[in-house]
C-alpha positions, 0 to 999 in steps of 0.5 A: 478487546476485553480482558478475561477476568474470570478464573484461569481456564483449562489449558486446552481453552485458548484465551485472549491476552491483554496488549502490554503497555510499552513505550514508543522506541526512540528514533534511530538512524535512517534505513538505507534501502537495498540496491535490488528490488522486485515484485512477488505474485499472488495467492489462490482464494483461501476457501476456493473450491478446487475446479469450481467455475470462475465467477462472472458477476454478482453471485457467481461461484468462486474457483481457483484464480486464473491470474494474480490480483496483485502485481508481480514485478521482477528486479535484477541487476539489469534488463526489463524482461520477465523475471528481471528488473533494473536495480534501484539505488536509494539513499538514506531518507530522513525520519518522517515528520509530524507535519506530513504523511509518510513518503517513500523518497526516491522509489519509482515502483511499478508493479501490479496491483499491490506493488510495483517497481521502485527506484531512485534516479531512473532506477526501478524496483519491482513490488507486488503481493499477488500470486498467479494461479498456476503457482498458488498452493492450496489455501487453508481455511480460517484459524484463530490465534492459539494460546497454549500457555497462558503463563507465558504470553509475549507482546506479539501474541497479545497484539495478534489476539487483538488485531486478527479479528479485525483482518479479513480475507477477500476473494474477488472474481470477474470475467475469466479471472479471480484472486485474493487479498486481505482487508481491514475492518472499519466498522462493526456493521461491515465496512472494510478497507482494502486495495483497489487492485484487489477488488478490481483485479487491477482494473480488469473489472468494475463489478467483481463478485466479492466474498469475504471470510472473517478470522472466525470463519464467517463468510459474507458477500460484499459490495464495493462502496468506492474505489480510489485508484490514485492511492490504491485504496477501496472500501467494501461493505459486507452484506448483513454483517454485525458484531465485527471487530473494527481496527483501532487507528494510530496517528502515523505521523507520530511514527519513528524509524525503529518502532515495532510493527506487526503485519496481519493478512493472508499471504499465499492464501494463509489467513490470519498470518502474523509477522513482525518487524520494525519501521525501516524508513519513513518519508518514502514515495513509490511509483506503481504502474496500474491498469486501474489508474485513471489518465491524469492528462497533464495534471502535475505531469512528471517529465524526463523519466522512464516509464515504470514497469508493467504488472507481471502476473507470472504464468497467470493471465494478466488482468490489465495492461497498465498504461498509467502509474500512481505515486503514493507515500508509504511506510517501509517495514521489514515485517514479512509481507508476501503475495496475499498480504495486499490490503492487510494491516500493519499495526504498532506495538499497541495493535493500532493500525499504522498502515495498509500493506500495498507492496513489497520489493523482491531480490529477483528470480522468477515470479514463482520464487519471488517473496519477502526480503524484508522490504515492504510498504504500507499506505500510512493510516492518516491517508487511509483514514482520510480516503476511506472517510471520503469513500464511505461518505461520497463514494469517491475521494479527492486529491490535491493538484499543484498545477505544475509539470515537474521532473527530478532535478537530477535530470536537469542540467546545472542543477546542484541540488536534489528536488522536484524541478518545476518545468512549467506551471499551469495558468490559473493553477495553485502553483502560479497563484502561490508565486511559483514559476518554471525553474524553481526546485521544490525541496520540502513539502509541509516539512517532508524532504522532496528528493524528486518528482515522485516525492512531490506528486505523492505528497500532493496526492495524499492531501485532499483538494483545498488543503493548505500547504507550505513549500520550500523551494530554491530559486537562483540559488536562494531558499524561499517558501510559499504557502499553497492552497491545492487545487482539485485533481479531476478524475 
């Protein structure tokens, strides 16, 4: 973003202010997530033509979405029916350490596409960022960041002016369904990162027609470069694009709880929406039910816990039947994130990407009333950068494999510590090679606290195959460490 050095322009001409230099905020006490969680729905395409036919493949026309491309999971005090979800209780989590990617400790999130149900100790929370067509309001077209008073510009305005040009609105359509989401520009020639569930309608199609609208109103067709269902990330390429504004990346491992955040995306189809908040918690992990997720077989299998919720698409047609789930490390923020923000940017006080928005927790109610309650999740930028680099180069991304069947220690008789209990090690796997054995309880992964099996799996999957890590575990009441070279998860 270049600074305007010319004479002051007329009052009716918007300008782009510089981003103020601000020091990072000091880390504060850990944030404790609320007891109830839920998942909101998805918006209609921002430029969808009312009554237009649904696209069925490349070049197909776009119309109002028939189902959400983002998941909707309800969370209530009890029950798993439509509009209700179990209560999720989570304790305070320590600040994310520089040695490991952010994780969401103790959250089992089963939601559609962008969200899921999150929980701790068997409880779940619903999270989602898509909205069913029947409840979607008419979307507006693209807008720009407006500055009416150049003598009174605050930091958020400056951040918005820098970041909005790097965020796009995505429409995907295939078969009898369609939906919208957000994306973040990676390169001037049109590489964009978003969520897998956005471009596959949660696994319903592998060849959706994709249309992308930039913040200045340009519209491009796009093709999928590669998808990574295990971390719900995807890269698309805009056709014949040039002169786009790529996002600047920050190091998410440097974040502190309390750091300022800004979310940019297209909630409810409202392109270029900007909201603010803070980093509420680090070192969290969530579990999301996803129809796009591959069957991992017995790889690092979680045992002894109830399955996550399935996606809830409200009154729209469900895009897929989730049979699998994914475990991902995330940053928690209270910046307002709503259906349609999925795949959009979460940035720091300097307008640098710290995460890609993926899920939210909601307080309950029907899918038509679900929305932001100040508990949102984003995939850390360090993970985003690794995965997108691999997708652009190879079309696929690799993920680490520990080679052990694990469960939360809370479900194990006589266990007096939280962690991931190793029920069984795979012969010839990374865990066995490092000297780990059944009965060990893993309590730290590269310095990141591990409170249950979801934490461990999320941290392992965040790293590339062949990564070297340090594990702290308890055996016979004694702490020990092991250096592990992760294997490769076969997909």
